N, C-alpha and C positions, 0 to 999 in steps of 0.2 A: 644297874643291879649287878652285884658281884656274887656269884654262886661258887663257893669254895667246895666243889664236889670232889671228894678224894676217895680213892679205893682203899679200904681199910686193910692194913698190912698185918695187924696183930693176929688175925685168925685166917688170913688168906682168902677172905670173902668180902663182898661188898656189904658191910653191916650198916653202913650209913656214911656220912660224909663229915670229916673232921674239919672244923673251923666254921666261921660265922656265915651261915646262909640266912638272909633275911628276906621275906617276901616283899614285893613292891609295895610302896606305901598305900597305893589305892586298894590293894588286897587287904591290908590290915584295917583299913577304914570300913570295909564291907563285911569282914568276917571276924568271929571271936578268935582268941589266941589258939594256936595250934598245939596239939600234942607234939612232943619232940622226942627224937631218938638220937642219942649221942649228944653232940653239941649243936643245937640249933637247926636240926634238919626237920623240915615239915613232914609230918606223917598225916596225909590227908584222908586216907581210906584204907580199909583192910586190903591185903593183897588180892583177894578174890574179886575186888572191884576193878582190878587192872586188866582183867582178861580182855574186856571189850574195848580197850583203848579209851578214847575220850567220850564214848557213848554213855550218857548217864542213865540209860535204861528207861528213858521216857519221863524222867523227873522234870517238873517244871523248873523254870529258871528265874525265881524272884530276885530282885536286886535289893540292895539296902543292907543295913547291919544285920548280921546273923544269917546271911544267905549260905546254904550248905555248900561244901566244896564242889559237889557234882553239879549243882545248879550254876556255880561260877564257870565250870567247864563248859556247860551248855551255852551260857551267855557268850563266852569267848569263841566257842565253835561257830555260833551264828555270826559273830562279828567277822571272823576269818572268812566265812563263806561269802559274806557281803563284800568284803574288801580283802582280797588275798594278799595285798601288799601292805597291810597294816602290821608293821614289824612288832609293835608293842604287844598287840593281841597274839600274834604268832608265838612270841617268846614266852608270854605268860601261859599260853595253852601248852606249849612244849614243856615248860617247867612243871606244870600241874600233872601232866602225864608222866613226867620223870618221877615225881614224888609218889605217885601211886604205882610205880614200877611198871608202867606200860612202855617198855623199852622200845619196841618197834615204832609205835606211834610217836613217841617223843623224838626218836631219831629222825623220822620223816619230817617232823615239824622243824627241828633244828636245821636240817638240810635246806628246807624252804627258806628259813630265815637267813642262812648263810649265803644264799644266792642273791639276797637283797643287801645284806651287810656282811661281806666276807671277812672284814678285818675285825674279828671278834675272838680272841683267844679263850675267853670264858665259855662261849658257846661251842667252840671247837672241842674244848675239854669235855663238856657235857655230852657232846656227840660221841666222843671216844668212849665214855663210860657206857653209853647205851649199846655201842657195838661190842664192847667187852662182855656186857651182861647177856648179849645174844650169842655168845660163843665165838666171837671174831677178834681175838686178842691182837693179831697182827694188823688188822684194819684199824683197831683202836690206837695202836702205836702211831700209825700215820697221822691221826688227828692230834695226838699229844705232841708229836714232833712239829707239826704245823703251828700249833699254838705256841710252843717254846721258841720257834724261830721268829714268830711275830712279836714276841715280848720277852726281852732278855731277863726280866724279873718275874716272869709268871711261874712261880714255884709249884702251883697246883698241877700243872700239866707234867712237870718233871716228876713230882711225887707219884702220880698215876703211872707214868712211864716206868718207874722203878718197880712198882707193884706188878705190872704186866711182865716186865723182863725177868724179875727175880722170882716171882711166885707162880706165874702162869707158864712162862716159857723156860724157866730155870737157866736163863742165860746170865749167869752170875757175873761174868767179866763185864758185860755191857751194863748190867745194873750197877756195878761198882763205880763205873765211870760217871753215870748220871748222879749217883749218890754224892760223889765228891762235889759236883756242881751244886747239888741241892743243899748240902751242908753250908756252902758259902752264902747261899741266898737266905737260909733259915737256920742260923747257928744255934738258936735256942728253942727250936721246935721239938717238943717232946714226942710228937707223933713220928718224927723221923727216927728217933732212937728206937721206938717200938718196931718200926719197919725194919730197921737194921737187925734187931734181935730176931725177928721172924725169918729174915733172909739167911742169917747165919744158921738158924735151926734147919732150914730147908737145905742149905749147902751141905750140912753134915748128915742129912738123911737121904739114903738112896732113893732114887726115883722108883715109883711103883712100876712093876713089869706090866707090859700090855696084856690085856686079857687074851687067852687062847681061844680061838674060834674053831 
């Protein structure tokens, strides 16, 4: 499964993830089509349901067609408890927590997965996004850099790195260097043009002064 999770540059926020994210085939077989945000991003539950991580608040976990997302989370949670080394269940559970924006829980599960399968640029990138969403942009950069070093063609990690460098940290010189590499990998990607436009806007806008305490 290839999850193209990108940090949206157009508004300087994580509004969704641009490019094709498709749930695992087994998930599609068990559940009805998802509501989508942007291009193919699964929206599994309202943000309020993300507060408790993957705890489905006591809902039962029926299997079969039409099983609700939180029931699927419960099923996967039980599977991981029974077999902590089940990487498929770990990744699906992490992804579902990601989709309901339970960033801390998703990050913990991605880290557990990476201990079992460390050579995964997609998962490293997802882990980086969870760190950025928890307010740790420099830690996120480490994960994006690891993913990029692991795969010379992994453009998603580079895209996210540019967002953090240019929009979060305002390190425009470093962002420009990664952008040059990104353009070579994805010369026709319209999302990169949107990101460049936003970085230029930020570059020409003075940084906000720190609040006086």
